[in-house]
C-alpha positions as CSV (number, residue, x, y, z in Angstrom):
1,X,92.4,137.1,147.4
2,X,92.5,133.5,149.2
3,X,90.4,132.0,146.5
4,X,92.8,133.8,144.0
5,X,95.7,131.7,145.3
6,X,93.7,129.2,145.3
7,X,92.4,128.5,142.0
8,X,96.4,129.4,140.5
9,X,97.3,126.7,142.5
10,X,94.7,124.4,141.7
11,X,95.0,125.0,138.4
12,X,98.8,124.9,138.2
13,X,98.7,121.5,140.4
14,X,96.1,120.1,136.9
15,X,98.6,121.3,134.3
16,X,101.4,119.3,136.3
17,X,99.4,116.0,135.7
18,X,97.9,116.5,132.3
19,X,102.0,117.5,131.7
20,X,103.8,114.2,132.8
21,X,100.1,112.2,130.3
22,X,101.2,113.6,127.6
23,X,104.5,112.2,128.0
24,X,106.1,111.2,124.5
25,X,106.2,107.4,123.9
26,X,106.3,104.7,121.2
27,X,109.6,107.1,119.7
28,X,107.3,109.8,118.6
29,X,108.9,113.0,117.3
30,X,106.7,115.5,119.8
31,X,103.8,115.4,121.8
32,X,102.1,116.9,118.5
33,X,102.5,114.4,116.5
34,X,101.4,112.1,119.2
35,X,98.2,113.7,119.9
36,X,97.5,113.8,116.1
37,X,98.6,109.8,115.5
38,X,95.6,109.2,118.6
39,X,93.0,111.1,116.4
40,X,93.9,109.2,113.3
41,X,93.4,106.3,114.9
42,X,90.4,107.6,116.6
43,X,88.2,108.4,114.0
44,X,89.4,105.6,111.7
45,X,87.7,102.5,114.3
46,X,84.7,104.7,113.4
47,X,84.7,104.7,110.3
48,X,84.8,101.1,110.9
49,X,81.8,101.0,113.3
50,X,79.6,103.0,110.8
51,X,80.4,100.4,107.8
52,X,77.8,97.7,107.7
53,X,81.0,95.8,106.1
54,X,83.4,95.9,108.8
55,X,83.6,94.6,112.4
56,X,84.5,97.8,114.5
57,X,85.5,95.1,117.1
58,X,87.4,92.6,115.7
59,X,90.2,94.7,113.8
60,X,92.9,96.9,116.3
61,X,94.5,100.1,114.9
62,X,97.5,101.4,115.9
63,X,99.0,104.7,114.3
64,X,102.2,106.4,114.3
65,X,103.5,109.4,112.4
66,X,101.1,108.9,110.2
67,X,101.4,105.1,109.4
68,X,98.4,102.5,110.6
69,X,98.8,99.3,111.8
70,X,95.8,97.5,111.2
71,X,95.5,93.8,112.6
72,X,93.2,91.3,113.8
73,X,91.0,88.6,112.1
74,X,88.4,90.0,109.2
75,X,85.4,87.2,107.4
76,X,86.1,87.5,104.5
77,X,89.1,89.2,101.8
78,X,85.8,91.6,101.7
79,X,85.9,93.2,104.9
80,X,89.9,93.0,104.8
81,X,90.4,95.1,101.6
82,X,87.1,97.8,102.8
83,X,89.2,98.5,106.1
84,X,92.3,99.1,104.4
85,X,90.5,101.2,102.1
86,X,89.0,102.6,105.2
87,X,91.9,104.0,106.7
88,X,93.7,105.0,103.4
89,X,91.1,107.9,103.4
90,X,91.3,109.1,107.0
91,X,93.2,112.8,106.5
92,X,96.9,112.9,107.4
93,X,97.2,108.5,106.9
94,X,100.7,108.5,104.9
95,X,100.2,104.8,104.7
96,X,99.0,101.6,105.8
97,X,100.2,97.9,106.8
98,X,97.3,95.4,106.1
99,X,98.1,92.6,108.9
100,X,94.3,92.0,109.0
101,X,94.3,87.1,108.6
102,X,90.9,85.9,107.3
103,X,89.2,83.6,109.5
104,X,88.4,80.4,107.8
């Protein structure tokens, strides 16, 4: 019986810690929307790293309510446009704001 109580207390503590870490931020409507946006950001970044034409480490990705904001630097207009195309191709993306600057 003591083990069950200990496990229950541990589980309750874990839930409280995790729940406090999932607070809604940046003006989002719900925790679910935040999780969706985080998933979109992660998927866009991973696709950048998979593509040989896009330097994923030079481009920042932020997502808010399905709108992806790209910023950072590209070596060429081709890289800038390819990054935008990749972002638009990710499920859940409603629009893309491309603020990537081209390095001279």
